[in-house]
C-alpha positions as CSV (number, residue, x, y, z in Angstrom):
1,V,0.0,0.0,0.0
2,K,2.8,2.4,0.9
3,D,4.6,1.8,-2.4
4,Y,1.4,2.3,-4.4
5,A,0.6,5.5,-2.5
6,L,4.1,6.8,-3.2
7,R,3.7,6.1,-6.9
8,V,0.3,8.0,-6.9
9,F,1.3,10.9,-4.6
10,E,4.9,11.8,-5.4
11,P,4.3,13.0,-9.0
12,Q,1.4,15.1,-7.8
13,L,3.3,16.6,-4.9
14,R,6.3,17.4,-7.0
15,R,4.1,19.0,-9.7
16,L,2.4,21.2,-7.1
17,A,5.8,22.1,-5.6
18,D,7.2,23.1,-8.9
19,E,4.2,25.2,-9.8
20,A,4.3,27.0,-6.4
21,G,8.1,27.4,-6.3
22,F,8.9,24.9,-3.5
23,V,11.8,22.5,-3.4
24,V,11.0,19.1,-2.0
25,H,14.0,16.9,-1.2
26,T,12.3,13.5,-0.5
27,V,8.8,12.2,-0.5
28,K,7.8,9.3,1.7
29,T,4.6,7.5,2.4
30,R,3.7,5.9,5.7
31,L,0.8,4.2,7.4
32,Q,0.5,6.6,10.3
33,R,-2.2,6.4,13.0
34,T,-2.7,10.0,13.9
35,R,-1.0,12.1,11.3
36,L,-1.9,12.7,7.7
37,G,1.4,14.3,6.8
38,S,4.6,15.8,8.1
39,C,7.4,17.9,6.8
40,T,11.0,18.3,8.0
41,R,13.3,21.3,7.8
42,L,15.4,19.3,5.3
43,G,12.6,19.1,2.8
44,V,11.3,15.6,3.5
45,I,7.6,15.3,3.2
46,S,5.8,12.3,4.5
47,L,2.2,11.6,3.5
48,N,-0.1,9.0,5.0
49,A,-1.0,6.2,2.6
50,A,-4.5,6.3,4.0
51,M,-5.0,9.5,1.9
52,L,-5.7,7.2,-1.0
53,F,-9.2,7.0,0.4
54,F,-9.7,10.7,0.6
55,P,-11.3,13.0,-2.1
56,P,-8.7,14.5,-4.5
57,E,-9.3,18.1,-3.3
58,L,-8.5,17.1,0.3
59,V,-5.3,15.3,-0.9
60,R,-4.3,18.4,-2.8
61,H,-5.0,20.6,0.3
62,L,-2.9,18.3,2.5
63,M,0.0,18.5,0.0
64,F,-0.2,22.3,0.0
65,H,-0.3,22.2,3.8
66,E,2.9,20.2,4.0
67,L,4.6,22.3,1.2
68,C,3.8,25.5,3.2
69,H,5.8,24.0,6.1
70,L,8.9,24.1,3.9
71,R,8.7,27.9,4.5
72,E,6.8,28.2,7.7
73,M,7.5,25.3,10.2
74,N,4.6,26.4,12.4
75,H,0.9,27.1,12.1
76,G,1.3,30.8,12.7
77,P,-0.3,33.7,10.7
78,G,2.4,33.5,8.0
79,F,1.7,29.8,7.4
80,W,-2.1,30.4,7.0
81,K,-1.5,33.3,4.7
82,L,0.7,31.3,2.5
83,L,-1.7,28.3,2.5
84,L,-4.6,30.5,1.7
85,A,-2.7,32.0,-1.3
86,L,-2.2,28.4,-2.6
87,D,-5.6,27.0,-1.7
88,A,-8.4,29.6,-1.6
89,Q,-10.6,27.0,0.1
90,S,-8.0,26.1,2.7
91,L,-10.1,26.8,5.7
92,K,-13.0,24.8,4.4
93,N,-10.7,22.0,3.2
94,D,-8.9,21.9,6.6
95,K,-12.2,21.4,8.4
96,A,-13.3,18.8,5.9
97,L,-10.0,16.9,6.3
98,K,-10.5,16.8,10.1
99,R,-14.0,15.5,9.6
100,A,-12.9,12.9,7.1
101,M,-10.2,11.7,9.5
102,R,-12.7,11.4,12.4
103,S,-15.4,9.7,10.3
104,G,-13.2,7.3,8.4
105,P,-13.4,3.5,8.9
106,G,-12.0,2.4,12.2
107,W,-9.2,0.4,10.6
108,L,-8.0,3.5,8.7
109,F,-7.1,5.6,11.7
110,R,-6.6,4.1,15.1
111,K,-5.6,6.5,17.9
112,L,-2.5,5.5,19.7
113,E,-3.6,4.2,23.1
114,N,-1.6,5.1,26.3
């Protein structure tokens, strides 16, 4: 599943990065329990393979979200301004992404238990 997700997501992420002027070093896919994506300061973006089950507009939003972290490593005002410039529906999409994660099948996202 992770390999398939990488083959699907990497070209799309790199295309969005090129169009928006971002440089992505490495793209990875994982089967994460609580995160949809992550980004390191070194330009490594990880995407959750479970995103294969999400609508394309939410996948695109998540990709823009992680790309914005290449410039803004936090969720401060600068981050949201940049994300809004790339995805005019970012606030709506962010809420939809959170709803989709909560309402997905139980096997798709299991919270880590203490």
